[in-house]
Every structure is written in structure tokens, then in C-alpha cells.
C-alpha positions in Angstrom: 228.6 22.0 220.1 230.6 23.8 222.8 233.6 24.9 221.0 235.2 26.4 224.1 235.9 22.8 225.4 237.2 21.8 221.9 239.6 24.7 221.8 241.0 23.8 225.2 242.0 20.5 223.6 243.3 22.4 220.5 245.5 24.6 222.7 247.1 21.4 223.9 247.7 20.4 220.3 249.2 23.8 219.6 252.0 23.1 222.1 253.4 20.4 219.7 253.7 22.8 216.6 255.9 25.7 216.0 253.2 27.6 214.1 249.4 27.7 214.6 248.6 26.7 211.0 250.6 23.5 211.4 247.9 22.4 213.9 245.1 22.8 211.3 244.8 19.1 210.3 244.7 17.7 213.9 242.2 20.5 214.8 239.9 19.6 211.9 240.1 15.9 212.8 239.2 16.6 216.4 236.2 18.7 215.5 235.0 16.2 213.0 235.4 13.4 215.5 233.3 15.3 218.0 230.8 16.9 215.7 230.6 14.2 213.0 231.3 16.7 210.3 232.8 20.2 209.8 230.1 22.8 210.1 230.5 26.3 208.8 230.4 27.6 212.4 233.2 25.3 213.4 235.3 26.2 210.4 234.9 29.9 211.2 235.9 29.3 214.8 239.0 27.4 213.7 239.9 30.3 211.4 239.7 32.7 214.3 241.4 30.5 216.9 244.3 29.5 214.7 244.5 32.8 212.8 244.2 30.9 209.5 242.3 32.5 206.6 238.9 30.8 205.9 240.0 30.3 202.3 243.0 28.3 203.4 240.8 26.1 205.6 238.4 25.5 202.7 241.3 24.5 200.5 242.4 21.9 203.0 238.9 20.5 203.5 238.3 20.3 199.8 241.6 18.6 199.2 241.2 15.8 201.8 238.3 13.5 201.0 238.2 12.3 204.6 236.7 15.6 205.8 232.9 15.9 205.6 230.9 19.1 205.1 227.6 17.6 206.0 226.4 15.2 208.7 226.5 11.5 208.1 224.5 8.7 209.5 225.3 6.8 212.8 227.0 4.2 210.6 229.2 5.4 207.7 229.3 2.5 205.2 232.3 2.8 202.8 232.5 0.2 200.1 235.9 -0.2 198.4 235.6 -0.1 194.6 239.3 -0.6 193.7 240.3 -3.2 191.2 240.6 -6.2 193.7 237.3 -5.5 195.3 235.6 -4.9 191.9 236.9 -8.1 190.5 235.6 -10.0 193.5 232.1 -8.5 193.5 232.0 -5.0 194.8 229.4 -4.0 192.2 227.0 -6.7 193.4 227.7 -5.6 197.0 226.9 -2.0 196.1 223.6 -3.1 194.5 222.8 -5.1 197.6 223.7 -2.2 199.9 221.5 0.2 198.0 218.6 -2.2 198.1 219.0 -3.0 201.8 219.4 0.6 202.8 217.0 2.1 200.3 219.4 4.8 199.3 222.0 5.6 196.7 225.7 6.4 197.1 226.2 9.7 198.9 222.8 9.5 200.6 221.8 9.0 204.2 218.8 6.9 205.3 215.8 8.9 206.4 216.2 7.6 210.0 219.8 8.9 210.0 221.2 5.5 210.7 223.3 4.8 207.6 225.2 6.8 205.0 226.6 5.0 202.0 229.8 6.0 200.2 232.2 4.3 197.8 235.9 4.7 198.3 238.8 4.1 196.0 240.8 1.9 198.3 240.7 0.6 201.8 244.1 -1.1 201.5 242.8 -4.6 202.1 243.2 -6.1 198.7 244.2 -9.5 200.0 240.8 -9.8 201.8 238.6 -8.2 199.1 235.8 -7.4 198.8 235.8 -5.1 201.9 233.5 -2.6 203.5 234.5 -0.2 206.3 231.6 0.7 208.7 232.8 3.5 210.9 236.2 2.2 212.0 235.6 -1.5 211.5 236.6 -3.5 208.4 234.4 -6.3 207.2 236.5 -8.4 204.8 235.9 -11.4 202.4 232.3 -10.3 202.0 229.5 -11.8 200.0 226.0 -10.6 199.7 224.6 -12.8 202.5 227.2 -11.8 205.0 226.8 -8.1 204.1 223.0 -8.4 204.7 223.7 -10.1 208.1 226.0 -7.2 209.1 223.5 -4.5 208.2 220.7 -6.4 209.9 222.8 -6.7 213.1 223.6 -3.0 213.1 219.9 -2.2 212.7 219.1 -4.5 215.6 221.6 -2.7 217.9 219.7 0.5 217.4 216.2 -0.9 218.3 214.9 0.1 221.8 
């Protein structure tokens, strides 16, 4: 990735903060949005550009679960496993997702299309069970609807 272009955007972010370190979170978000994850190269470049020690950046990345240290698939599938979703069938949906995708939680399909994660809460208890795929919520799910969603996403990627 061309970090020069990224840091031009970061310099714009810096104008909103009194100290460079205060721009760390938006900078990491920007890089992850563009790169898909936070590579060691990018983290080192952020450290240099913002004059923030690497250890501080590592602390921030390890604290916030939304930051990723390795690439994810084209579709990041996050299944809510909180109490509302669990009571309404999240365990069955997880079993179905693992079968449909041929992977376990934390893995990415060999074609790089899907990464499967569970999350503690997606804040959609009234429409449980819910899955977030990239930035889209799919609510009131059952196994058949979930299968149709995965099939549709696969179809979109066919030549």
C-alpha cells in the first residue's frame, strides 16, 4: 500500500487534534479501512509519522478488538453470541455457518472470500439473532435465510 497517500489524509486528521497521539485511533481506522488490516509495516510507519512509540500503538491495537492484525476475507461474517441471539438460535446459526463455509471461527475460507468471527454483541437484541457481514446487519435470522445470504454473496463473486 502507498502510505504516502495515506499520510496525506492523516495530516488532515492531525489538524483536528492538539497532539499527534490523539490522532492515533482515527489513523489506525483509516489504514485498516484501506488495507483491510493493520500490517507491521503500517504500524511502524504510523509510529514514525505520529511520533508515538511502537509499544503504545501495540497496546491500543490489542485493547480494541475491532483492530485486525491479519487479513480477513472479502466478507467478514460476525455472528452475535450475546444472550438474546443465543436464546434465539445463534448456536444453530454458527453450526450452519461453519458447515456452509467449511471453516471454524477465526478462520478464512481458502478462496479468501469469507472470514468467520463471533462477537459479544451487535446491539440488535430486538431483532435477534443477527449477523453482521461487513457493514450490513442481517436480522431475525433462521438457518434457511442465512444460507440464502451466503449463497447470494458467493454468486456476486462469480465471473
